[in-house]
BAFI-3210 file (N, C-alpha, C; in Angstrom, 3 decimals, decimal comma, padded with zeros to 6 digits):
// residues 176
n [1|2|3|4|5|6|7|8|9|10|11|12|13|14|15|16|17|18|19|20|21|22|23|24|25|26|27|28|29|30|31|32|33|34|35|36|37|38|39|40|41|42|43|44|45|46|47|48|49|50|51|52|53|54|55|56|57|58|59|60|61|62|63|64|65|66|67|68|69|70|71|72|73|74|75|76|77|78|79|80|81|82|83|84|85|86|87|88|89|90|91|92|93|94|95|96|97|98|99|100|101|102|103|104|105|106|107|108|109|110|111|112|113|114|115|116|117|118|119|120|121|122|123|124|125|126|127|128|129|130|131|132|133|134|135|136|137|138|139|140|141|142|143|144|145|146|147|148|149|150|151|152|153|154|155|156|157|158|159|160|161|162|163|164|165|166|167|168|169|170|171|172|173|174|175|176]
n.u [-041,691|-044,094|-044,820|-044,401|-043,113|-044,686|-044,809|-046,359|-047,964|-046,201|-045,052|-045,247|-046,646|-049,139|-049,087|-051,438|-052,221|-053,116|-056,106|-055,449|-052,737|-050,100|-049,310|-046,548|-045,143|-041,465|-039,497|-036,636|-035,179|-035,372|-034,070|-031,376|-031,672|-032,337|-029,528|-027,960|-029,017|-028,428|-025,603|-024,997|-026,000|-024,746|-022,260|-022,050|-022,713|-020,767|-019,387|-017,121|-014,432|-012,528|-009,307|-008,984|-006,312|-002,812|-002,474|-002,340|-004,273|-006,417|-006,463|-006,985|-009,826|-010,895|-011,056|-012,358|-014,805|-015,268|-015,935|-018,083|-019,791|-019,949|-021,473|-023,835|-024,786|-025,431|-027,063|-029,197|-029,880|-029,205|-028,221|-030,521|-031,663|-029,877|-030,790|-033,352|-032,836|-031,198|-033,303|-035,249|-033,759|-033,132|-035,542|-036,404|-033,756|-032,295|-031,303|-031,810|-029,850|-030,824|-029,185|-029,269|-029,521|-031,424|-032,973|-035,391|-035,265|-035,065|-033,058|-031,382|-030,070|-027,903|-028,058|-026,584|-027,635|-027,623|-026,869|-025,666|-026,133|-027,136|-029,272|-031,581|-032,427|-035,090|-034,194|-034,791|-031,895|-031,387|-030,465|-028,500|-030,059|-031,096|-033,200|-034,479|-035,149|-036,972|-036,195|-038,517|-038,882|-037,025|-035,857|-033,879|-032,103|-031,236|-031,514|-030,269|-027,418|-025,378|-024,342|-025,519|-023,632|-022,810|-024,785|-026,016|-028,093|-030,229|-033,430|-035,651|-038,892|-041,480|-044,380|-045,600|-046,938|-049,536|-049,554|-047,252|-045,358|-046,292|-045,616|-042,827|-041,981|-043,263|-043,316|-044,526|-046,868|-049,248|-049,470|-049,191]
n.v [097,759|095,397|093,870|092,889|092,318|090,544|090,909|090,005|087,836|086,198|086,030|086,897|089,608|091,134|094,564|096,895|098,677|102,281|102,359|103,296|103,000|101,413|097,975|096,766|094,028|092,779|090,418|088,917|086,705|085,726|087,225|086,228|083,263|083,186|083,580|082,036|079,437|080,602|080,607|077,963|076,918|078,839|078,034|075,287|072,085|069,344|066,069|064,522|061,693|059,871|058,001|054,761|053,455|054,231|052,764|051,805|050,547|051,326|054,058|053,955|053,080|054,658|056,509|055,823|055,811|057,679|059,146|057,716|058,706|061,231|061,451|060,343|062,143|064,423|063,159|062,156|064,855|065,984|068,277|070,189|068,529|068,406|071,192|070,929|069,318|070,974|072,901|071,270|070,686|073,909|073,459|071,680|071,168|068,730|067,236|064,848|062,656|060,087|057,475|054,701|051,383|050,530|048,226|048,009|049,426|050,239|049,682|049,745|047,225|045,603|043,419|040,529|039,211|036,175|036,023|038,000|040,761|043,572|043,989|045,640|045,478|046,767|045,842|044,999|046,195|047,562|050,805|053,453|055,158|058,772|060,377|062,597|063,438|063,536|064,618|063,199|060,894|059,281|056,661|055,952|053,422|053,981|056,784|058,197|058,551|061,288|061,588|060,058|058,817|057,351|055,410|052,181|051,449|052,227|053,320|054,170|055,055|055,020|056,133|054,396|053,093|050,469|049,150|049,286|048,195|045,234|044,583|044,900|043,135|039,937|037,720|038,335|039,034|038,505|039,129|041,408]
n.w [-059,007|-058,752|-056,889|-053,335|-050,297|-047,800|-044,320|-042,733|-043,434|-044,371|-047,193|-050,366|-052,044|-054,236|-055,508|-054,786|-057,327|-058,745|-060,770|-063,590|-063,914|-065,877|-066,439|-066,938|-068,244|-067,898|-068,881|-067,884|-067,898|-070,616|-072,496|-071,380|-071,994|-074,720|-075,255|-074,699|-076,519|-078,858|-078,952|-078,729|-081,259|-083,256|-084,534|-086,566|-086,294|-085,915|-086,523|-084,813|-085,215|-083,535|-083,527|-081,176|-080,628|-081,294|-083,757|-086,759|-088,277|-086,374|-087,043|-089,962|-089,410|-088,133|-089,326|-092,073|-090,688|-090,363|-092,708|-092,794|-091,192|-091,503|-094,330|-093,089|-091,645|-093,603|-095,038|-093,255|-092,277|-089,899|-088,599|-088,642|-086,829|-084,251|-083,406|-083,405|-080,747|-079,223|-078,293|-076,905|-074,859|-074,206|-073,128|-071,065|-069,970|-071,046|-073,926|-076,074|-078,643|-080,600|-081,689|-083,713|-085,525|-087,731|-088,846|-091,005|-093,020|-095,974|-098,999|-101,993|-104,162|-106,332|-108,656|-110,288|-113,110|-115,038|-118,099|-117,798|-117,284|-115,574|-112,759|-110,546|-107,313|-104,417|-101,168|-097,611|-096,095|-094,031|-091,666|-090,744|-087,997|-087,162|-084,176|-082,477|-079,190|-076,344|-072,808|-071,385|-072,040|-070,926|-068,697|-065,973|-064,425|-061,605|-059,481|-057,766|-059,220|-060,717|-063,361|-066,568|-067,746|-066,262|-065,543|-064,828|-066,400|-069,236|-070,166|-072,573|-073,112|-075,842|-077,698|-079,788|-083,021|-082,978|-085,497|-086,587|-084,786|-084,745|-087,283|-086,946|-085,169|-085,263|-084,138|-082,117|-082,447|-081,701|-078,970|-079,237]
ca.u [-041,945|-045,588|-045,199|-043,814|-042,801|-045,776|-043,992|-047,408|-048,294|-044,723|-045,245|-045,362|-048,400|-049,079|-049,328|-052,479|-052,064|-053,795|-056,112|-054,411|-050,949|-050,091|-048,335|-045,407|-044,294|-040,107|-038,703|-035,144|-034,454|-035,734|-032,838|-030,339|-032,003|-031,917|-028,314|-027,578|-029,249|-027,505|-024,302|-025,114|-026,382|-023,984|-021,556|-022,390|-022,373|-019,705|-019,019|-015,570|-013,908|-010,807|-008,822|-008,579|-005,268|-002,408|-002,511|-002,572|-005,598|-007,303|-006,620|-007,969|-011,206|-011,743|-011,078|-013,841|-016,231|-015,484|-016,259|-019,846|-020,883|-020,344|-022,266|-024,982|-024,642|-026,200|-028,072|-030,394|-030,301|-028,830|-028,288|-031,690|-032,360|-029,606|-031,614|-034,473|-032,345|-030,913|-034,528|-035,388|-032,515|-033,475|-037,139|-035,955|-032,054|-031,698|-032,113|-031,602|-030,002|-031,204|-028,217|-029,721|-029,679|-033,148|-033,173|-036,715|-034,733|-034,826|-031,460|-030,938|-029,274|-027,244|-027,952|-026,007|-028,124|-027,001|-026,478|-024,382|-026,608|-027,399|-030,660|-031,715|-034,052|-035,147|-034,305|-034,793|-030,879|-031,268|-029,662|-028,423|-031,182|-031,485|-034,137|-034,278|-035,816|-037,164|-035,780|-039,503|-038,642|-035,742|-035,701|-032,604|-032,338|-030,427|-031,745|-029,770|-026,091|-025,415|-023,827|-025,993|-022,986|-022,175|-025,871|-026,159|-029,138|-031,094|-034,897|-036,650|-040,298|-042,326|-045,122|-045,482|-048,353|-049,587|-049,294|-045,648|-044,762|-046,806|-044,777|-041,639|-041,835|-044,177|-043,668|-045,085|-048,190|-050,987|-049,302|-049,068]
ca.v [096,579|095,162|093,166|093,130|091,081|091,039|090,046|089,292|086,791|085,650|085,841|088,162|090,235|091,880|095,663|097,555|100,157|103,118|101,562|104,112|102,668|100,146|097,226|096,177|092,452|092,306|089,017|089,767|085,798|085,062|087,306|085,459|082,063|083,256|084,172|080,426|078,931|081,020|080,413|076,610|077,180|079,653|077,235|073,920|070,856|068,774|064,861|063,879|060,115|059,766|056,193|054,955|053,190|054,702|051,895|052,409|049,681|052,208|054,981|053,414|052,486|056,136|057,395|054,946|056,085|059,379|059,309|056,980|059,397|062,904|061,109|060,048|063,443|064,796|061,902|062,347|066,144|065,814|069,859|070,163|067,576|069,138|072,370|070,255|069,197|071,883|073,364|070,266|071,263|074,627|073,633|070,925|070,682|067,657|067,280|063,342|062,588|058,551|056,733|053,497|050,863|050,329|047,062|047,757|050,708|049,867|049,689|049,640|046,062|045,472|041,730|040,008|037,928|034,995|036,956|038,862|041,947|043,779|044,155|046,319|045,609|047,195|044,971|045,644|045,890|048,334|051,905|054,132|056,370|059,637|060,615|063,836|062,740|064,364|063,934|062,740|059,763|058,370|056,386|055,363|052,830|054,902|058,238|058,914|058,806|062,369|061,269|059,652|057,843|056,283|054,812|050,650|051,027|053,444|052,632|054,803|054,993|056,260|055,656|053,365|052,416|048,957|047,887|049,313|047,261|043,852|044,326|044,959|041,685|039,063|036,417|038,862|039,612|038,584|039,641|043,089]
ca.w [-058,402|-059,119|-055,762|-052,088|-049,160|-046,693|-043,337|-041,432|-044,394|-045,038|-048,790|-051,739|-052,164|-055,262|-054,977|-055,450|-058,211|-059,070|-062,125|-065,050|-064,357|-067,120|-065,355|-067,792|-067,324|-067,840|-068,747|-067,530|-068,462|-071,764|-073,554|-071,638|-072,505|-076,567|-075,805|-074,565|-077,403|-079,555|-078,666|-079,537|-082,714|-084,251|-085,460|-087,434|-085,472|-086,662|-085,693|-084,625|-085,029|-083,471|-083,280|-079,966|-080,021|-082,647|-084,694|-088,511|-088,229|-085,832|-087,389|-091,282|-089,218|-087,972|-090,874|-092,533|-089,827|-090,168|-093,913|-092,690|-090,111|-092,963|-095,128|-092,301|-091,122|-094,493|-095,056|-092,124|-091,454|-088,431|-087,888|-088,169|-085,524|-083,713|-083,096|-082,010|-079,342|-078,206|-078,234|-075,637|-073,830|-073,568|-071,831|-070,052|-069,379|-071,499|-075,265|-076,882|-080,414|-080,594|-083,142|-083,648|-086,468|-088,065|-089,561|-091,636|-093,941|-097,729|-099,942|-103,581|-104,310|-107,608|-109,024|-111,356|-113,695|-115,765|-118,944|-117,556|-117,169|-114,337|-112,429|-109,361|-106,925|-103,002|-099,648|-096,008|-095,660|-092,279|-092,024|-089,255|-088,109|-085,945|-083,479|-081,447|-077,992|-075,244|-071,774|-070,667|-072,632|-070,521|-067,611|-065,837|-062,981|-060,614|-060,036|-057,313|-059,960|-061,681|-064,765|-067,449|-068,643|-065,470|-065,250|-064,824|-067,010|-069,219|-071,055|-073,787|-073,421|-076,734|-078,192|-081,239|-083,542|-082,852|-086,782|-086,712|-083,686|-084,883|-088,529|-086,783|-084,200|-086,235|-083,177|-080,317|-082,892|-080,403|-077,520|-078,944]
c.u [-043,572|-045,942|-044,199|-044,162|-044,028|-044,979|-045,272|-047,773|-046,986|-044,850|-045,223|-046,589|-048,070|-049,895|-050,607|-052,113|-052,862|-054,202|-056,041|-053,520|-051,130|-048,743|-047,221|-044,614|-042,620|-039,547|-037,334|-034,517|-034,244|-034,208|-031,659|-030,714|-031,548|-030,511|-027,150|-027,993|-028,449|-026,041|-023,787|-025,080|-025,643|-023,215|-022,447|-022,215|-021,349|-019,099|-017,414|-015,142|-012,533|-010,555|-008,851|-007,195|-004,336|-001,347|-002,909|-003,899|-006,525|-007,543|-007,090|-009,527|-011,779|-012,079|-012,387|-015,128|-016,491|-016,291|-018,151|-020,338|-020,605|-021,268|-023,885|-025,526|-025,365|-027,304|-029,379|-030,846|-030,370|-028,445|-029,416|-032,253|-031,146|-029,849|-032,637|-033,563|-031,611|-032,051|-035,157|-034,288|-032,621|-034,753|-036,952|-034,858|-031,528|-032,191|-031,097|-031,401|-029,783|-030,592|-028,870|-029,639|-031,294|-032,847|-034,064|-035,924|-034,525|-033,441|-031,811|-029,687|-028,891|-027,362|-027,737|-026,541|-027,206|-025,914|-025,523|-025,014|-026,721|-028,576|-030,537|-032,916|-033,790|-035,281|-034,292|-033,306|-030,457|-030,027|-029,463|-029,549|-031,247|-032,233|-033,902|-035,660|-035,673|-036,541|-036,819|-039,391|-037,671|-036,416|-034,513|-033,096|-031,890|-030,579|-031,166|-027,594|-026,510|-025,344|-024,948|-025,341|-022,899|-023,404|-025,549|-026,856|-029,677|-032,154|-035,691|-037,794|-040,345|-043,258|-045,167|-046,900|-048,163|-049,187|-047,553|-045,032|-045,182|-045,906|-043,216|-041,337|-043,348|-044,326|-044,005|-046,460|-049,415|-050,547|-049,466|-050,502]
c.v [096,534|094,006|093,419|092,389|091,828|090,566|089,493|087,891|086,004|085,164|087,378|088,535|090,891|093,367|096,425|098,714|101,036|102,440|102,264|103,718|101,469|099,626|096,455|094,792|092,469|091,070|089,170|087,884|085,364|085,716|086,360|083,886|081,909|083,004|082,786|079,719|079,352|080,579|078,645|076,080|077,780|078,860|075,881|072,688|069,918|067,018|064,703|062,698|060,381|058,298|056,090|054,430|054,120|053,894|052,396|051,245|050,631|053,156|054,973|053,331|053,826|056,721|057,036|055,507|057,082|059,840|058,766|058,673|061,225|062,748|060,660|061,107|064,458|064,222|062,323|063,695|066,245|067,059|070,355|069,769|068,437|070,428|072,204|069,682|070,073|072,836|072,523|070,498|072,483|074,844|072,851|070,373|069,897|067,865|065,763|063,450|060,944|058,019|055,504|052,587|050,125|049,541|047,038|048,611|049,881|050,438|049,069|048,694|045,687|043,704|041,382|038,612|036,908|035,280|037,469|040,775|042,331|044,551|044,673|046,269|046,123|046,051|045,556|045,136|046,270|049,640|052,820|055,233|057,475|060,053|061,391|063,182|063,672|064,035|063,104|061,552|058,569|058,350|056,047|054,394|053,252|055,997|059,113|059,453|060,115|062,323|060,220|058,378|056,922|055,159|053,019|050,476|051,724|052,522|053,908|054,347|056,068|055,392|055,303|053,076|050,770|048,136|048,341|048,093|045,606|043,777|044,048|043,324|040,590|037,919|036,847|039,177|039,483|038,706|041,195|043,773]
c.w [-058,391|-057,272|-054,706|-051,389|-047,862|-045,180|-042,199|-041,857|-044,553|-046,234|-049,337|-052,047|-053,294|-054,602|-055,029|-055,794|-058,387|-060,849|-063,406|-064,731|-064,946|-066,207|-066,709|-067,606|-068,216|-067,759|-069,229|-068,350|-069,525|-072,299|-073,101|-072,329|-074,335|-076,679|-076,097|-075,813|-078,646|-079,840|-078,952|-080,628|-083,916|-085,403|-085,675|-086,533|-086,263|-085,920|-086,387|-084,486|-084,579|-083,105|-081,833|-079,456|-081,508|-083,788|-085,794|-088,310|-087,327|-086,587|-089,035|-090,562|-089,179|-088,961|-091,835|-091,919|-090,008|-091,704|-093,761|-092,288|-091,179|-094,113|-094,388|-092,107|-092,212|-094,842|-094,363|-091,532|-090,324|-088,176|-087,953|-086,657|-084,406|-082,926|-082,683|-080,276|-078,500|-077,457|-076,880|-074,826|-073,011|-072,221|-070,773|-069,673|-069,871|-073,180|-075,829|-078,526|-080,077|-081,892|-083,106|-084,923|-086,648|-089,383|-091,033|-093,279|-095,142|-098,206|-101,524|-103,984|-105,798|-107,820|-110,200|-112,501|-114,752|-117,107|-118,823|-117,107|-115,517|-113,963|-111,198|-108,551|-105,138|-102,338|-098,813|-095,978|-094,302|-092,917|-090,745|-089,425|-086,920|-085,746|-082,839|-080,766|-077,134|-074,128|-070,765|-071,212|-072,093|-069,111|-066,975|-064,116|-061,361|-060,611|-059,385|-058,214|-061,327|-063,043|-065,486|-067,848|-067,624|-064,830|-065,982|-066,749|-067,546|-070,233|-071,478|-073,831|-074,637|-077,248|-079,816|-081,386|-083,719|-084,388|-087,408|-086,106|-084,414|-086,050|-087,847|-085,780|-084,492|-084,811|-082,282|-081,134|-081,859|-079,458|-077,528|-079,035]
res [h|y|t|e|w|d|p|a|l|g|r|l|q|a|v|k|l|a|p|t|r|i|q|l|s|i|n|r|l|q|a|k|i|r|a|r|t|a|k|f|v|k|n|r|p|k|v|l|v|t|p|g|t|t|e|y|k|d|y|l|n|a|k|a|t|q|k|l|m|d|y|q|y|r|r|t|g|y|e|a|k|y|k|r|a|v|l|w|a|r|e|a|s|r|g|f|i|w|l|h|w|d|p|t|q|m|a|r|v|q|i|r|n|p|d|g|s|n|t|y|q|s|q|q|l|g|d|v|s|l|e|v|g|s|p|y|e|v|l|v|s|d|p|a|c|p|n|l|a|e|q|p|e|i|m|r|m|r|l|r|l|v|t|d|m|q|a|r|y|p|q|y|k|d|q|i]
***
């Protein structure tokens, strides 16, 4: 041990060692943190959609939503983003994956011409987007509330390019 308690000063003091003695720093927590991280990333994450009720309409809705989420899982690279969120959780006790609708995403649209032939164009239709966020960009309205699900209001702060915000909100272009 390279430190000892000094009762006169009431704190830990570094022990004076011979200059020929080699001091090894041993990190006993790192192995536990690595094992805990491995526990979360050893199995592939899977999105599971369950119907809210036992009605057949809810069952069909859940089945269609499951197919959509499986597609989005592959398209957005969810597995890599999940690992990044786990690394944030390892460093800061929380990691977030933000799922939102991005109206600026382009999609390919088929248009039928008057002569019966089809042409394809790209249009802004929007799509689901996933982002990994740090816990430092989340503001809650009630810090005393222990559970994030019980928060009455949550605000996410991020740095964005001014040009992106002016393109997204043209009605506020002068104020940005």
